[in-house]
C-alpha positions, 0 to 999 in steps of 0.5 A: 490270417495267421499266415498274414500275422506270421509274415509281418515281422519277417517284413519288417526285418527286410526294411519295410517301414515300422508302423508306430507302437500302439497306444491304444488298447481295448479288450473285453473278456470273460469275469474269470481268473484265467481271462483276467491272466490273459488280459493282463498279459495282453495289456502288458505286451501292448505297452511293454516298450513304452514304459520302464520295468518299474512302470510295467510292474506298477501298471500289472499290480494295478490292474491285477488288483482292480481286475481280480477285485471285479471277479471276486467281489462283482460277480462272486459265485455267478462268475458270468459276465463281461469286463471290458479294459480300455487304455490310452497311452499319452504324454501325461501316462497311461489312462485306464477304464474298466467297466463291467455289469457286476455289483456296484462298488462300495463307496468306501473303496474310493475314500481319498487319503484326505478323508481317512484318518490314517493313511496306511491302513492297519493289516490287523484291521483289514478284511480279507483283501483290504490292502488292494484299494490303498494300493490302487489309491496310492498308485493311480491318479485321477481315480474315479468311478460311476455306475449307470444302467447297471454298469460300473465304470472305473477310471484312473491313470497311471503317471508314466515318463513321456514318451521320446518323439 
């Protein structure tokens, strides 16, 4: 199997037709910091050629905030659990969903800017890490959360430039 993977790039260079770039990413991983890093690398690698450098930076920032929050606050000291990340690239951008079986997301994390008195949080009034949810809400669109049967599902979309045909 490893030999097959190694041979694929050589076959493409030899004139074999390229397959279209993958527009779907689905990955389940352990709820720990090292696994989050690996998942981030894999997700960025999957979509790197389908976005600008700035868009890739935004994706990395939002995913890192979401995934690290799940590890730290959803599982805490337990550390036993699984996170599933799914992403689909389409003409509107990158639709992302993250699911886990950690503790429920506090409702105030998802307050929209129009329901909050001050759009930008005051750094001296934030709990540790409180700026992360502001960044997530500011950079992502269509942010939604649902908990069912002991699982959390967070979904959002990152707007990206349209793909070239």
